C-alpha positions in Angstrom: -44.8 -9.6 -8.9 -42.6 -12.6 -9.6 -41.7 -13.6 -13.1 -40.5 -16.9 -14.4 -37.5 -17.8 -16.5 -37.7 -18.5 -20.3 -37.6 -22.2 -21.1 -36.7 -23.8 -24.5 -38.6 -22.3 -27.4 -40.3 -19.7 -25.2 -37.3 -17.4 -25.9 -38.8 -16.9 -29.4 -42.3 -16.0 -28.2 -42.2 -12.2 -28.5 -42.3 -10.0 -31.5 -40.1 -7.0 -31.3 -40.0 -3.4 -32.4 -36.8 -2.8 -34.5 -34.9 0.3 -33.7 -31.9 1.1 -35.9 -28.9 1.1 -33.7 -27.5 4.2 -35.4 -30.4 6.2 -33.9 -28.8 5.5 -30.5 -25.1 5.7 -31.5 -24.8 8.4 -34.1 -24.1 12.0 -33.0 -26.5 13.5 -35.6 -29.4 11.8 -33.8 -28.4 12.6 -30.2 -30.9 15.5 -29.9 -33.9 13.3 -30.8 -35.9 12.2 -27.8 -36.1 8.6 -26.9 -39.9 8.7 -27.4 -39.5 10.0 -30.9 -36.9 7.2 -31.6 -39.4 4.6 -30.3 -42.1 6.1 -32.6 -39.6 5.7 -35.5 -39.3 2.0 -34.5 -43.1 1.6 -34.5 -43.3 3.3 -37.9 -40.7 0.9 -39.2 -42.7 -2.0 -37.9 -45.8 -0.6 -39.8 -43.9 -0.8 -43.1 -44.7 -4.6 -43.3 -48.4 -3.8 -43.1 -47.9 -1.2 -45.8 -46.3 -3.7 -48.0 -49.1 -6.2 -47.5 -51.7 -3.5 -48.3 -49.7 -2.4 -51.3 -49.6 1.2 -50.0 -47.3 2.5 -52.7 -47.6 5.9 -54.3 -47.2 6.9 -58.0 -43.5 7.2 -57.5 -43.3 3.6 -56.1 -42.6 4.9 -52.5 -44.1 2.9 -49.7 -46.1 4.9 -47.2 -47.7 4.3 -43.8 -51.1 5.2 -42.5 -50.9 5.4 -38.8 -53.6 7.5 -37.1 -52.5 9.6 -34.1 -55.1 7.9 -31.9 -53.3 4.6 -32.6 -49.9 6.1 -31.8 -51.4 7.4 -28.5 -52.8 4.0 -27.6 -49.6 2.0 -28.4 -47.3 4.4 -26.7 -49.6 5.4 -23.8 -49.2 9.1 -24.5 -51.4 12.1 -25.0 -52.4 13.4 -28.4 -50.2 16.5 -27.8 -47.2 14.2 -27.1 -47.9 12.0 -30.2 -48.1 15.1 -32.4 -44.9 16.5 -30.9 -43.1 13.2 -31.5 -44.2 13.1 -35.1 -43.1 16.8 -35.5 -39.7 16.0 -34.0 -39.2 13.1 -36.5 -40.3 15.4 -39.3 -38.0 18.2 -38.2 -35.0 15.8 -38.2 -35.9 14.6 -41.7 -36.8 11.0 -40.5 -40.3 11.2 -41.8 -42.3 13.2 -44.4 -46.0 13.7 -43.8 -48.6 14.3 -46.4 -51.8 15.8 -45.1 -54.9 14.3 -46.7 -57.8 16.3 -45.5 -60.4 16.6 -42.8 -60.4 13.7 -40.3 -58.2 11.5 -42.5 -54.9 10.4 -41.0 -51.8 11.7 -42.7 -49.8 9.6 -45.1 -46.3 9.1 -43.6 -43.2 8.4 -45.6 -40.5 6.8 -43.4 -37.1 7.8 -44.5 -34.5 5.0 -45.0 -31.6 5.6 -42.7 -29.5 3.0 -44.4 -29.7 4.6 -47.9 
């Protein structure tokens, strides 16, 4: 497949997933898989949706609702892998999950690495 060059304003046509550089450069994050780091970036991207939806708890903390099925679809991975990536982020203190009940997606609190 042949691709074309970017011309003029085309260079701004993509939206991007932000991934904090320190996830890649800091030693304390070196054991985290690249897939889990990518998931953190996707979760960070979802924060804007949470803000628009006013998903804020009683303590004024912003949370994310991101079903595992949607993670699977976006990342092209199995349910088992999506769950493992979430678990990995949780074990490293990068997210906190609050289980809501039968068939409801977890509430996910994304921890602020810059704080």
